C-alpha positions in Angstrom: 95.0 75.6 101.3 97.4 75.1 104.3 96.1 75.8 107.7 97.2 78.9 109.4 95.2 78.7 112.4 93.7 75.6 114.4 92.0 75.8 117.6 90.4 72.6 119.2 88.4 72.6 122.5 90.0 76.0 123.5 89.0 76.9 127.4 90.1 79.8 129.6 88.7 80.4 132.9 89.3 82.9 135.5 88.4 81.0 138.5 84.9 80.1 138.6 84.3 82.1 135.4 84.6 80.9 131.9 86.0 83.5 129.5 86.4 80.8 126.9 84.1 77.6 127.1 85.5 75.3 124.5 85.5 76.9 121.1 87.0 75.2 117.9 87.7 76.7 114.4 90.2 76.6 111.9 91.5 79.6 109.6 93.4 78.8 106.4 96.3 80.8 104.6 94.9 83.7 102.8 91.8 83.9 104.5 90.1 86.9 106.2 88.3 85.4 109.3 86.1 87.4 111.8 85.1 87.0 115.5 82.0 88.6 116.4 80.5 89.1 119.6 79.5 91.4 122.5 81.8 92.7 125.0 82.7 89.9 127.4 82.1 87.2 124.8 85.7 86.0 124.6 87.0 87.4 121.4 90.1 89.4 123.0 91.0 86.5 125.2 90.7 84.1 122.2 93.2 86.4 120.3 95.7 87.1 123.1 96.0 83.3 123.5 96.7 82.8 119.6 99.2 85.5 119.9 101.1 83.9 122.6 100.3 86.7 125.4 97.8 84.5 127.5 97.9 81.4 128.9 94.9 78.6 128.0 93.1 76.8 130.4 92.7 73.7 128.2 92.5 72.7 124.7 95.0 73.2 121.7 96.1 75.7 119.6 98.3 75.8 116.6 99.3 79.2 114.7 101.4 78.7 111.6 102.2 75.2 112.9 103.2 76.0 116.1 102.0 76.1 119.6 102.0 79.9 120.4 102.6 79.6 123.9 106.0 77.9 122.9 106.6 79.8 119.7 109.2 82.1 120.4 110.7 84.6 118.5 110.5 82.6 115.0 106.8 82.9 115.4 106.6 86.5 116.4 108.6 87.5 113.5 105.8 86.0 111.4 102.7 87.7 113.0 101.5 91.4 113.2 99.3 92.5 116.0 96.9 95.5 115.9 95.6 96.0 119.6 92.9 97.6 121.1 95.5 99.9 122.6 99.1 100.0 121.9 101.8 101.0 124.7 104.2 103.4 122.8 106.4 106.1 123.7 104.0 109.2 123.0 106.8 111.6 122.6 108.2 109.9 119.9 107.0 111.1 116.2 104.9 108.7 113.9 107.8 108.1 111.9 110.1 107.3 114.6 107.6 104.8 116.0 106.8 103.0 113.0 110.6 102.7 111.8 111.3 101.5 115.5 108.7 98.6 115.3 109.7 97.8 111.9 113.5 97.2 113.0 112.1 94.1 115.2 111.4 92.2 112.1 113.9 90.5 109.6 112.4 92.0 106.3 110.1 95.1 107.5 108.2 97.0 104.8 109.5 100.7 104.2 108.3 102.8 107.1 107.5 105.9 105.1 105.4 103.4 102.8 103.5 102.0 105.5 102.8 105.5 106.8 101.4 106.6 103.5 99.2 103.5 103.4 97.4 103.9 106.6 96.8 107.8 105.7 99.3 109.4 108.3 101.7 111.0 105.6 101.1 114.4 106.9 101.6 113.4 110.6 104.9 111.8 109.7 106.8 114.3 112.1 104.1 114.6 114.6 104.3 113.4 118.0 102.0 110.6 119.0 100.6 112.3 121.9 99.2 115.1 119.4 97.1 112.5 117.5 93.4 112.0 117.6 91.9 109.0 118.4 91.4 107.8 114.8 94.9 108.8 113.9 96.2 106.7 116.8 94.3 103.7 115.6 95.9 104.3 112.0 99.2 104.3 113.7 98.2 101.2 115.5 97.6 99.6 112.1 100.7 100.7 110.7 102.6 99.2 113.6 100.8 95.8 112.8 101.7 95.4 109.3 105.2 97.4 109.0 106.8 93.8 109.6 105.3 92.4 106.5 103.9 89.5 108.3 102.2 86.4 107.0 99.6 86.6 109.7 98.0 89.6 111.1 95.6 89.9 114.0 93.4 92.8 113.8 91.3 93.5 117.3 88.8 96.0 116.3 91.1 97.8 114.2 88.9 100.8 112.8 87.0 101.8 116.3 86.9 105.7 116.3 87.6 106.1 112.6 85.3 108.2 110.7 83.5 106.5 107.6 86.0 107.8 105.2 89.3 106.5 107.3 87.2 103.2 107.9 86.8 102.6 104.1 90.4 103.4 103.4 91.4 100.9 106.1 89.2 98.1 104.4 91.0 98.9 101.1 94.1 98.3 102.9 93.2 95.1 104.6 91.7 93.8 101.1 95.3 94.7 99.5 96.8 92.8 102.4 94.5 89.7 101.5 95.1 89.9 97.9 99.1 89.5 98.7 98.3 86.4 100.4 98.2 87.5 104.0 96.1 85.9 106.4 94.0 88.0 108.8 91.9 87.1 111.6 89.7 90.1 112.8 87.5 91.0 115.7 84.8 93.9 115.0 81.6 95.2 116.6 80.8 96.6 112.7 78.5 94.2 111.0 79.3 95.9 107.6 82.7 95.4 108.3 82.5 92.1 108.7 80.5 91.5 105.6 83.0 93.7 103.4 86.0 92.0 104.8 85.6 88.6 106.1 85.5 85.2 104.0 84.1 83.4 107.0 82.4 84.8 110.4 82.3 83.0 113.8 79.8 84.4 116.3 80.7 84.3 120.0 78.2 84.7 122.9 79.2 83.7 126.6 82.7 82.2 125.4 81.0 79.9 123.0 80.8 79.9 119.3 77.2 80.2 118.4 77.3 80.0 114.5 80.0 80.0 111.8 80.0 80.5 108.2 80.3 82.9 105.4 78.6 86.3 106.2 76.0 85.4 103.2 75.1 82.0 104.8 75.5 82.6 108.6 72.5 81.6 110.8 70.9 80.5 107.6 70.1 83.9 106.3 70.7 82.8 102.6 67.6 80.5 102.8 65.5 82.2 105.3 62.1 83.8 104.9 62.3 86.6 102.4 60.5 90.0 103.0 59.1 91.6 99.6 57.6 95.2 100.0 56.2 97.7 97.7 54.0 100.9 97.8 50.2 99.8 96.8 49.3 101.5 93.4 46.7 104.6 93.2 43.3 103.0 93.5 44.2 99.4 94.5 43.6 97.6 97.6 45.1 94.5 99.3 41.9 92.4 97.8 43.0 93.5 94.4 46.3 91.9 94.6 47.0 88.4 92.8 47.0 84.9 94.7 50.5 84.8 96.3 50.4 81.2 97.6 50.6 81.1 101.3 51.9 84.5 101.8 49.4 87.0 103.5 50.3 90.7 102.5 49.8 93.3 105.1 49.9 97.0 104.8 52.5 99.0 107.0 52.4 102.8 106.7 51.3 102.6 103.2 53.6 99.8 102.1 52.7 96.5 101.4 54.7 93.9 103.0 54.6 90.1 102.9 57.0 87.4 103.8 57.5 84.1 101.9 59.8 81.4 101.4 59.1 81.4 97.7 60.0 84.9 96.6 60.5 84.1 93.0 56.7 83.0 92.5 55.4 85.9 94.4 57.5 88.3 92.4 56.2 86.8 89.2 52.6 87.1 90.0 53.1 90.6 91.3 55.0 92.1 88.4 52.6 90.3 86.0 49.8 91.9 87.9 51.4 95.3 87.6 52.3 95.0 84.0 48.8 94.0 83.1 47.5 97.0 84.8 50.2 99.4 83.6 51.2 100.4 86.9 54.4 100.7 88.8 55.3 98.7 92.0 57.1 102.0 93.4 60.0 101.1 96.1 59.9 97.3 95.3 62.1 95.7 97.3 63.1 92.0 98.4 65.1 91.5 101.5 66.2 88.7 103.7 67.8 89.2 107.2 70.6 91.1 107.6 73.9 90.0 109.4 73.0 92.5 112.0 69.6 90.8 112.4 71.4 87.2 112.4 74.0 88.8 115.0 71.1 90.2 117.6 69.2 87.0 117.2 72.0 84.6 118.2 73.5 86.9 121.0 70.2 88.0 122.4 70.3 91.3 121.2 73.3 92.5 123.2 75.9 94.7 121.4 
């Protein structure tokens, strides 16, 4: 696959403050890549440099094969941007704004279709000033995709959405990816990154501290597993079978054990339960979540 975005040793400083302190990553065409990190980590600054709206202090950047600082109109016609807040004339209607933005591109999508896609069909004639915060974010998303761009920058696109609207936006983003669009996403929602991103990079203090698929980030796919279940009536911890080096403990009526070999431990536990003809109620096997990894790598600062 061709590379849509290439970032090498990117720096951005404001006086003595390093907002971005030497990050490198690549995004291939058709991929959804997510940047995660607490406020002030450098996510939005990185996006603004890639979009060509902010100068960098050092390093090299290519977007669709072009340095965005010199890309000009040809590059801008191929990218779509969903900002954290868009400056639009709030007296225009939703339909007027989407049609206006579509006119900036050589081959835009049908404005009416885009309005329906983001769930604003009933607000087509409403003035932008009357929209709720969630509806405004849907309009921002519409403005980012109406030009049918090859590459889409989404800066926290579902902030302020209710759960139903977020799920609908995820479906829209998935459909864009199915069409071969490349997406660079920033988000504070771990479930959003888990559901949408092919790969994730976590930023902290202007540096990338981890990069990989959501399933493997920070070694979570091979991390110690936790097995838990309710102890059957009449049984105690001493009645459990040998579970290797794992040492089970009781936590609010549940048996909890951590192990690097969950398959063997589960085999011993289920065989023991079958022999006794009892159920291991609430049996669960978990590994660290993406949020667990995120909090560990960023020091717990959301």
